[in-house]
TORVO-116333 format. One record per residue (C-alpha): residue in one letter; x, y, z. Coordinates in pm, 1 decimal. Layout:
residues N
+------+----------+----------+----------+
! rest !        x !        y !        z !
+------+----------+----------+----------+
!    A !        X !        Y !        Z !
...
+------+----------+----------+----------+
END
This chain:
residues 354
+------+----------+----------+----------+
! rest !        x !        y !        z !
+------+----------+----------+----------+
!    M !   -335.4 !  -5061.3 !    -18.3 !
!    D !   -429.4 !  -5301.2 !   -296.9 !
!    I !   -123.9 !  -5508.1 !   -420.7 !
!    L !   -120.0 !  -5782.4 !   -688.6 !
!    V !    167.3 !  -6034.0 !   -727.3 !
!    I !    168.2 !  -6205.8 !  -1075.5 !
!    G !    331.7 !  -6551.2 !  -1072.0 !
!    A !    366.5 !  -6819.8 !   -800.9 !
!    G !    713.0 !  -6937.6 !   -860.0 !
!    P !    993.0 !  -6869.8 !   -590.0 !
!    T !   1001.4 !  -6504.4 !   -672.8 !
!    G !    635.4 !  -6426.0 !   -669.2 !
!    L !    587.3 !  -6637.2 !   -353.1 !
!    T !    861.4 !  -6462.6 !   -182.4 !
!    A !    719.3 !  -6117.9 !   -273.0 !
!    A !    395.1 !  -6222.7 !   -116.0 !
!    V !    564.9 !  -6355.5 !    196.7 !
!    A !    759.4 !  -6034.6 !    213.5 !
!    L !    448.7 !  -5819.9 !    185.3 !
!    T !    260.5 !  -6010.2 !    462.2 !
!    S !    570.6 !  -5973.2 !    685.4 !
!    L !    542.0 !  -5603.8 !    638.9 !
!    G !    185.5 !  -5608.8 !    745.4 !
!    L !     58.6 !  -5558.5 !    376.2 !
!    K !   -216.7 !  -5773.1 !    217.0 !
!    C !   -184.5 !  -5893.8 !   -136.7 !
!    R !   -344.2 !  -6101.7 !   -406.9 !
!    I !   -124.7 !  -6365.3 !   -584.3 !
!    V !   -232.9 !  -6525.9 !   -901.2 !
!    E !    -71.8 !  -6811.0 !  -1115.4 !
!    R !   -168.9 !  -6898.2 !  -1476.5 !
!    K !    -86.0 !  -7260.1 !  -1412.6 !
!    D !   -369.9 !  -7477.9 !  -1290.1 !
!    S !   -170.2 !  -7624.0 !   -993.2 !
!    P !    170.1 !  -7608.9 !   -832.7 !
!    S !    465.8 !  -7742.7 !  -1028.1 !
!    E !    622.0 !  -8069.3 !   -927.9 !
!    L !    945.6 !  -8000.8 !  -1117.9 !
!    S !   1275.5 !  -7902.2 !   -954.9 !
!    R !   1398.1 !  -7627.5 !  -1177.0 !
!    A !   1635.3 !  -7418.1 !   -958.6 !
!    V !   1792.2 !  -7632.9 !   -676.7 !
!    G !   2035.0 !  -7411.2 !   -484.9 !
!    I !   1959.5 !  -7166.0 !   -203.4 !
!    M !   2241.0 !  -6933.4 !    -91.6 !
!    P !   2310.0 !  -6823.8 !    274.0 !
!    A !   2217.7 !  -6469.3 !    204.4 !
!    T !   1868.7 !  -6579.6 !     75.2 !
!    I !   1832.7 !  -6775.9 !    399.0 !
!    D !   1934.6 !  -6461.5 !    602.2 !
!    A !   1666.4 !  -6266.7 !    420.6 !
!    L !   1403.9 !  -6539.0 !    473.7 !
!    R !   1492.9 !  -6539.2 !    838.3 !
!    E !   1404.4 !  -6174.8 !    860.2 !
!    L !   1066.7 !  -6272.6 !    707.8 !
!    G !   1008.3 !  -6543.9 !    963.4 !
!    A !   1029.8 !  -6818.2 !    692.8 !
!    A !   1379.2 !  -6966.5 !    720.3 !
!    D !   1346.1 !  -7258.6 !    959.8 !
!    P !   1152.6 !  -7505.5 !    734.6 !
!    F !   1444.5 !  -7456.2 !    464.0 !
!    L !   1708.2 !  -7526.3 !    724.9 !
!    A !   1538.0 !  -7834.0 !    838.0 !
!    E !   1482.3 !  -7991.5 !    510.3 !
!    A !   1755.8 !  -7873.5 !    262.8 !
!    M !   2099.5 !  -8041.7 !    207.1 !
!    P !   2399.2 !  -7831.3 !    323.8 !
!    L !   2640.4 !  -7851.2 !     46.7 !
!    R !   2977.9 !  -7823.2 !    238.7 !
!    K !   3211.9 !  -7975.2 !     -4.9 !
!    M !   3309.5 !  -7916.2 !   -356.1 !
!    H !   3511.7 !  -8173.5 !   -568.8 !
!    I !   3647.1 !  -8036.3 !   -898.6 !
!    L !   3787.0 !  -8295.7 !  -1142.1 !
!    R !   3919.6 !  -8317.2 !  -1493.8 !
!    D !   3818.3 !  -8641.9 !  -1671.7 !
!    E !   3736.3 !  -8795.4 !  -1338.0 !
!    R !   4080.6 !  -8713.5 !  -1191.7 !
!    T !   4067.9 !  -8478.4 !   -882.0 !
!    L !   4204.5 !  -8136.2 !   -949.2 !
!    V !   4080.5 !  -7962.5 !   -621.5 !
!    Y !   3870.7 !  -8083.1 !   -321.9 !
!    I !   3723.4 !  -7817.2 !    -88.7 !
!    D !   3569.1 !  -7930.9 !    233.9 !
!    N !   3403.0 !  -7660.3 !    455.1 !
!    S !   3270.4 !  -7907.5 !    716.9 !
!    G !   3517.1 !  -7808.3 !    980.3 !
!    N !   3574.0 !  -7440.6 !    918.3 !
!    E !   3393.1 !  -7106.7 !    970.5 !
!    F !   3178.8 !  -7164.0 !    656.1 !
!    R !   3023.7 !  -7491.4 !    784.9 !
!    D !   2683.3 !  -7324.9 !    826.6 !
!    R !   2743.5 !  -7062.6 !    556.6 !
!    V !   2720.6 !  -7294.6 !    250.3 !
!    P !   2453.1 !  -7313.6 !    -28.2 !
!    L !   2167.3 !  -7553.3 !     36.8 !
!    G !   2029.0 !  -7799.2 !   -202.4 !
!    L !   1650.7 !  -7839.4 !   -237.1 !
!    P !   1420.6 !  -7905.2 !   -532.3 !
!    Q !   1242.9 !  -7591.3 !   -636.1 !
!    N !    892.8 !  -7751.5 !   -587.6 !
!    R !    968.4 !  -7784.1 !   -226.2 !
!    T !   1102.4 !  -7426.0 !   -209.8 !
!    E !    765.5 !  -7318.7 !   -347.3 !
!    G !    584.0 !  -7549.1 !   -117.1 !
!    I !    740.5 !  -7405.0 !    196.2 !
!    L !    672.4 !  -7053.3 !     79.7 !
!    R !    314.7 !  -7149.7 !    -13.0 !
!    D !    262.0 !  -7305.6 !    342.5 !
!    T !    404.6 !  -6986.4 !    496.1 !
!    L !    151.7 !  -6776.8 !    307.4 !
!    A !   -143.7 !  -7008.3 !    392.3 !
!    E !    -62.8 !  -6972.1 !    766.0 !
!    R !    -85.6 !  -6586.0 !    700.4 !
!    G !   -419.4 !  -6612.5 !    533.7 !
!    V !   -309.6 !  -6584.5 !    173.1 !
!    E !   -391.5 !  -6851.0 !    -93.0 !
!    V !   -250.8 !  -6864.8 !   -444.2 !
!    E !   -521.1 !  -6834.0 !   -704.2 !
!    Y !   -429.2 !  -7097.3 !   -957.3 !
!    G !   -551.2 !  -7095.2 !  -1316.5 !
!    V !   -574.2 !  -6726.8 !  -1329.4 !
!    S !   -364.2 !  -6531.8 !  -1574.6 !
!    V !   -340.2 !  -6169.6 !  -1673.0 !
!    T !   -496.6 !  -6098.3 !  -2009.7 !
!    N !   -429.8 !  -5729.9 !  -2016.2 !
!    I !   -255.1 !  -5474.9 !  -1797.4 !
!    T !   -220.6 !  -5095.7 !  -1825.4 !
!    T !    -54.9 !  -4850.7 !  -1585.4 !
!    T !    -60.9 !  -4485.0 !  -1499.8 !
!    P !    140.9 !  -4300.1 !  -1242.1 !
!    D !   -150.6 !  -4358.5 !   -993.1 !
!    K !   -293.0 !  -4703.5 !  -1062.7 !
!    A !   -255.6 !  -5038.7 !  -1254.3 !
!    A !   -557.5 !  -5181.1 !  -1428.0 !
!    V !   -566.6 !  -5560.3 !  -1480.3 !
!    N !   -791.6 !  -5787.6 !  -1672.7 !
!    F !   -797.1 !  -6159.0 !  -1574.2 !
!    S !   -859.4 !  -6469.4 !  -1761.5 !
!    D !  -1183.5 !  -6523.3 !  -1553.1 !
!    N !  -1333.3 !  -6222.8 !  -1715.3 !
!    T !  -1285.1 !  -6012.9 !  -1414.7 !
!    S !  -1093.7 !  -5694.9 !  -1370.3 !
!    A !   -953.4 !  -5479.6 !  -1088.2 !
!    S !   -730.5 !  -5183.8 !  -1019.3 !
!    F !   -423.6 !  -5196.2 !   -795.5 !
!    D !   -203.8 !  -4961.3 !   -625.3 !
!    W !    103.5 !  -5174.6 !   -698.5 !
!    V !    176.8 !  -5490.7 !   -900.9 !
!    I !    485.2 !  -5703.6 !   -870.8 !
!    A !    529.5 !  -5899.4 !  -1196.5 !
!    A !    708.8 !  -6218.6 !  -1143.3 !
!    D !    568.1 !  -6409.4 !  -1438.6 !
!    G !    890.7 !  -6557.0 !  -1584.9 !
!    I !   1128.9 !  -6520.6 !  -1880.2 !
!    Q !    826.1 !  -6480.6 !  -2121.6 !
!    S !    659.5 !  -6227.5 !  -1898.2 !
!    A !    332.0 !  -6130.4 !  -2056.4 !
!    V !    333.3 !  -5813.3 !  -1826.6 !
!    R !    669.2 !  -5698.8 !  -1954.5 !
!    Q !    568.0 !  -5758.3 !  -2314.8 !
!    Q !    221.9 !  -5573.9 !  -2277.4 !
!    L !    408.2 !  -5280.3 !  -2111.4 !
!    K !    652.3 !  -5272.1 !  -2396.3 !
!    I !    957.0 !  -5294.0 !  -2170.6 !
!    Q !   1259.3 !  -5401.2 !  -2383.9 !
!    Y !   1444.6 !  -5712.4 !  -2285.4 !
!    P !   1768.1 !  -5700.9 !  -2479.1 !
!    G !   2044.0 !  -5978.9 !  -2473.1 !
!    I !   2157.2 !  -6270.3 !  -2652.3 !
!    D !   2062.0 !  -6650.7 !  -2673.0 !
!    L !   2352.9 !  -6889.9 !  -2667.3 !
!    P !   2365.4 !  -7123.6 !  -2956.4 !
!    N !   2425.0 !  -7459.2 !  -2779.5 !
!    K !   2192.3 !  -7653.5 !  -2567.8 !
!    W !   2251.3 !  -7754.2 !  -2215.7 !
!    S !   2081.4 !  -8029.5 !  -2016.6 !
!    I !   1962.6 !  -8146.0 !  -1683.8 !
!    A !   1857.7 !  -8475.1 !  -1524.9 !
!    D !   1707.3 !  -8529.4 !  -1182.9 !
!    V !   1785.3 !  -8871.8 !  -1052.1 !
!    D !   1741.0 !  -9089.2 !   -746.7 !
!    L !   2069.1 !  -9258.8 !   -636.7 !
!    R !   2185.1 !  -9557.5 !   -445.7 !
!    G !   2515.4 !  -9680.3 !   -327.2 !
!    N !   2806.4 !  -9465.2 !   -220.9 !
!    F !   2693.2 !  -9101.3 !   -235.5 !
!    D !   2785.8 !  -8798.6 !    -40.9 !
!    P !   2479.7 !  -8581.9 !      2.9 !
!    E !   2695.5 !  -8278.7 !    110.0 !
!    E !   2918.9 !  -8285.9 !   -205.1 !
!    I !   2908.8 !  -8084.3 !   -525.1 !
!    A !   3104.4 !  -8251.9 !   -799.0 !
!    L !   3218.0 !  -8074.4 !  -1123.6 !
!    D !   3383.8 !  -8280.2 !  -1381.0 !
!    L !   3565.8 !  -8097.7 !  -1670.0 !
!    H !   3578.3 !  -8300.5 !  -1992.2 !
!    G !   3936.8 !  -8264.2 !  -2099.6 !
!    G !   4000.8 !  -8038.8 !  -2399.0 !
!    E !   3638.8 !  -8051.3 !  -2505.7 !
!    G !   3527.3 !  -7750.4 !  -2308.7 !
!    E !   3235.3 !  -7951.6 !  -2176.6 !
!    F !   3144.4 !  -8030.1 !  -1806.8 !
!    T !   2912.4 !  -8223.6 !  -1594.6 !
!    L !   2788.2 !  -8110.2 !  -1247.8 !
!    V !   2632.9 !  -8333.0 !   -985.7 !
!    L !   2449.3 !  -8140.3 !   -716.5 !
!    P !   2267.2 !  -8311.6 !   -421.3 !
!    I !   1908.6 !  -8185.7 !   -355.7 !
!    E !   1788.9 !  -8468.0 !   -125.2 !
!    R !   1975.0 !  -8737.3 !     62.6 !
!    R !   1941.8 !  -8983.6 !   -228.1 !
!    R !   1853.0 !  -8738.3 !   -494.2 !
!    A !   2074.2 !  -8520.7 !   -725.5 !
!    R !   2058.6 !  -8269.8 !  -1003.2 !
!    I !   2292.7 !  -8364.9 !  -1297.8 !
!    A !   2365.0 !  -8072.0 !  -1521.2 !
!    S !   2564.0 !  -8069.7 !  -1835.7 !
!    S !   2692.8 !  -7818.9 !  -2095.1 !
!    T !   2584.2 !  -8075.9 !  -2357.3 !
!    E !   2234.6 !  -8182.6 !  -2481.8 !
!    D !   2234.9 !  -8508.4 !  -2283.0 !
!    A !   2343.0 !  -8494.8 !  -1919.9 !
!    L !   2323.9 !  -8859.7 !  -1864.7 !
!    A !   2521.1 !  -8953.0 !  -2170.9 !
!    T !   2809.0 !  -8741.8 !  -2073.1 !
!    L !   2813.2 !  -8845.6 !  -1701.0 !
!    R !   3147.7 !  -9008.1 !  -1609.8 !
!    L !   3132.2 !  -8973.4 !  -1234.1 !
!    P !   3094.6 !  -9292.2 !  -1040.1 !
!    I !   2740.5 !  -9256.4 !   -910.2 !
!    E !   2473.2 !  -9527.4 !   -928.8 !
!    I !   2133.4 !  -9410.6 !  -1066.5 !
!    A !   1833.6 !  -9601.1 !   -920.7 !
!    N !   1556.8 !  -9386.8 !  -1104.3 !
!    I !   1544.3 !  -9110.3 !  -1357.6 !
!    R !   1278.7 !  -8866.2 !  -1251.2 !
!    R !   1324.1 !  -8604.2 !  -1529.3 !
!    T !   1547.5 !  -8505.6 !  -1822.5 !
!    A !   1536.6 !  -8174.9 !  -2022.8 !
!    A !   1753.2 !  -7987.7 !  -2267.9 !
!    F !   1730.4 !  -7598.8 !  -2287.5 !
!    K !   1905.6 !  -7310.1 !  -2439.3 !
!    I !   2055.0 !  -7019.1 !  -2227.4 !
!    S !   1932.4 !  -6674.2 !  -2271.2 !
!    I !   2134.2 !  -6378.9 !  -2118.0 !
!    R !   1901.4 !  -6081.6 !  -2100.3 !
!    Q !   1803.1 !  -5794.9 !  -1870.5 !
!    A !   1498.9 !  -5560.3 !  -1890.5 !
!    E !   1594.2 !  -5201.2 !  -1964.6 !
!    T !   1385.2 !  -5097.2 !  -1661.3 !
!    Y !   1232.8 !  -5288.4 !  -1370.1 !
!    R !    960.8 !  -5040.8 !  -1329.1 !
!    K !    678.5 !  -4873.9 !  -1529.2 !
!    H !    472.1 !  -4651.2 !  -1312.7 !
!    R !    287.8 !  -4896.0 !  -1065.7 !
!    V !    434.7 !  -5210.3 !  -1195.0 !
!    L !    760.7 !  -5361.7 !  -1076.6 !
!    L !    939.0 !  -5644.5 !  -1251.8 !
!    A !   1116.8 !  -5911.5 !  -1050.6 !
!    G !   1305.0 !  -6243.5 !  -1116.3 !
!    D !   1314.3 !  -6399.0 !  -1458.3 !
!    A !   1072.0 !  -6126.7 !  -1591.6 !
!    A !   1362.6 !  -5877.1 !  -1523.5 !
!    H !   1667.4 !  -6084.4 !  -1597.0 !
!    C !   1800.1 !  -6430.9 !  -1706.1 !
!    H !   2136.9 !  -6568.5 !  -1731.4 !
!    S !   2355.9 !  -6896.1 !  -1716.0 !
!    P !   2278.9 !  -7127.7 !  -1432.5 !
!    V !   2650.9 !  -7149.3 !  -1339.5 !
!    G !   2697.0 !  -7041.1 !   -977.1 !
!    G !   2327.6 !  -7115.4 !   -887.1 !
!    K !   2239.7 !  -6744.3 !   -867.4 !
!    G !   1924.6 !  -6708.8 !  -1071.4 !
!    M !   1645.5 !  -6805.5 !   -816.9 !
!    N !   1827.6 !  -6625.8 !   -533.8 !
!    L !   1856.7 !  -6314.9 !   -730.1 !
!    G !   1481.4 !  -6318.2 !   -805.6 !
!    M !   1390.0 !  -6383.4 !   -444.9 !
!    A !   1616.4 !  -6084.6 !   -354.1 !
!    D !   1429.9 !  -5873.2 !   -610.5 !
!    A !   1105.1 !  -5983.2 !   -457.4 !
!    I !   1198.2 !  -5878.4 !   -106.7 !
!    A !   1341.8 !  -5547.4 !   -232.5 !
!    A !   1007.1 !  -5475.6 !   -426.5 !
!    A !    796.1 !  -5543.3 !   -116.3 !
!    S !   1015.0 !  -5325.1 !    106.2 !
!    A !   1013.2 !  -5051.0 !   -160.7 !
!    I !    634.8 !  -5049.0 !   -175.0 !
!    A !    597.5 !  -5067.2 !    208.9 !
!    N !    856.2 !  -4776.3 !    262.6 !
!    G !    765.2 !  -4559.2 !    -27.1 !
!    A !   1096.5 !  -4607.2 !   -188.8 !
!    V !    991.6 !  -4736.6 !   -538.9 !
!    D !   1179.2 !  -4457.9 !   -717.4 !
!    S !   1509.6 !  -4637.6 !   -632.5 !
!    Y !   1389.7 !  -4998.9 !   -685.8 !
!    S !   1461.5 !  -5014.6 !  -1054.0 !
!    T !   1804.1 !  -4860.6 !  -1040.7 !
!    S !   1921.9 !  -5068.7 !   -750.3 !
!    R !   1797.7 !  -5400.2 !   -863.5 !
!    H !   1914.1 !  -5326.3 !  -1222.3 !
!    E !   2268.3 !  -5279.9 !  -1087.5 !
!    A !   2239.9 !  -5603.7 !   -877.3 !
!    G !   2112.7 !  -5799.1 !  -1184.2 !
!    E !   2387.1 !  -5664.5 !  -1405.6 !
!    S !   2651.9 !  -5762.9 !  -1165.1 !
!    V !   2526.9 !  -6115.6 !  -1133.7 !
!    V !   2489.8 !  -6151.8 !  -1509.0 !
!    K !   2858.2 !  -6045.7 !  -1565.3 !
!    K !   2991.6 !  -6271.4 !  -1299.5 !
!    T !   2806.1 !  -6573.6 !  -1395.8 !
!    E !   2911.2 !  -6511.0 !  -1775.2 !
!    L !   3273.2 !  -6495.8 !  -1659.8 !
!    A !   3232.8 !  -6820.3 !  -1466.5 !
!    R !   3050.7 !  -6996.7 !  -1755.9 !
!    K !   3314.1 !  -6899.0 !  -2000.6 !
!    L !   3587.3 !  -7005.2 !  -1770.0 !
!    I !   3456.9 !  -7362.2 !  -1695.2 !
!    S !   3340.4 !  -7430.3 !  -2053.5 !
!    S !   3637.6 !  -7293.2 !  -2232.3 !
!    S !   3862.8 !  -7545.7 !  -2441.5 !
!    N !   4130.9 !  -7268.7 !  -2446.4 !
!    P !   4452.1 !  -7408.1 !  -2268.3 !
!    L !   4519.0 !  -7070.3 !  -2100.6 !
!    A !   4156.8 !  -7058.5 !  -1958.9 !
!    K !   4190.3 !  -7418.8 !  -1829.1 !
!    S !   4510.7 !  -7321.3 !  -1655.4 !
!    A !   4349.7 !  -7014.3 !  -1505.5 !
!    L !   4062.2 !  -7224.9 !  -1373.6 !
!    W !   4303.9 !  -7483.3 !  -1221.4 !
!    L !   4517.6 !  -7207.8 !  -1056.5 !
!    S !   4205.3 !  -7032.5 !   -928.4 !
!    A !   4056.7 !  -7358.7 !   -780.2 !
!    H !   4392.6 !  -7443.8 !   -627.8 !
!    C !   4425.9 !  -7091.2 !   -449.7 !
!    I !   4069.3 !  -7129.7 !   -330.1 !
!    A !   4143.0 !  -7471.2 !   -182.9 !
!    S !   4489.9 !  -7391.1 !    -27.8 !
!    V !   4511.4 !  -7013.6 !     41.7 !
!    P !   4284.6 !  -6925.2 !    336.1 !
!    P !   4213.3 !  -6552.1 !    247.1 !
!    V !   4137.7 !  -6655.0 !   -113.6 !
!    H !   3911.2 !  -6937.5 !     14.7 !
!    R !   3715.1 !  -6691.3 !    248.2 !
!    A !   3690.3 !  -6437.1 !    -30.6 !
!    F !   3546.7 !  -6699.7 !   -274.3 !
!    M !   3301.0 !  -6832.4 !    -23.1 !
!    R !   3171.4 !  -6473.6 !     75.7 !
!    Q !   3138.1 !  -6387.6 !   -296.4 !
!    W !   2980.3 !  -6713.6 !   -404.4 !
!    T !   2717.1 !  -6742.8 !   -139.9 !
!    A !   2598.1 !  -6380.8 !   -158.8 !
!    V !   2325.6 !  -6260.6 !   -395.4 !
+------+----------+----------+----------+
END
């Protein structure tokens, strides 16, 4: 069986790892000339680690990533709620902080051990598909036909566009921003801090991704300018501003091509679900190909994606709202999560799933 994976981000790399775990060979191409050094997505959920464990690829993540056992929610630097999972049943069922380039590096190393190397600097210039085969032209002037193609080529997916799969949704008007920084001084590498900015409907999030490194995210155009939390920045690695799109492909399959990751869906980063959802798509796509169950792939993953999009939108609106009722609802929800054990357990199970 000839299988092509397009894109060597976390979704594409996970698809290739999953295929090799199932005894299937694949080819994986990436249009960029070399691996990215950027830390785009930074959170790995326990459900994703469970899935990687089934693929024989979890141990390096557990050895390197930061377990995020604490959550500190503040309003104008004053504590609203503090949640500490260090001493309870969720101690080892918490999100992990890790730069995306390291996530990709670990997956790439796993693939190399299995005899698969990413072909960098190779893009797809044209793709067509019938019920029996997919024909692909590459930027190096070669062409080939494949039994299956997994397209994980991002939010601007050339494959999705060439196959004329619609990608309806909206683009939010305001820009958000991130900063990746090295820190010094008093810093807890297990604590996520969320500071809500009074009545402005803005927030700043600080999420550890290494022992002395953090991702700062903000619902404003300048994450560092709005930072009010008492952390000492030793070095700024990267800053970026971006707009959020909320979209989902109408179908995740056209004949012999399966869409996965941002090629199939995009949404707010609130909750840290995006990369994890894409990796889950990848594993499901590989399993569907191996087990002859591709007919159900699009329906099942579209439903999963739709559910995540709805939940992340609800969370985004709740934490970024300037409405007094919404702020009261957020405080009440956070207080219940922190102080009512059944609510806390339900929240942790829901948040850390994919």
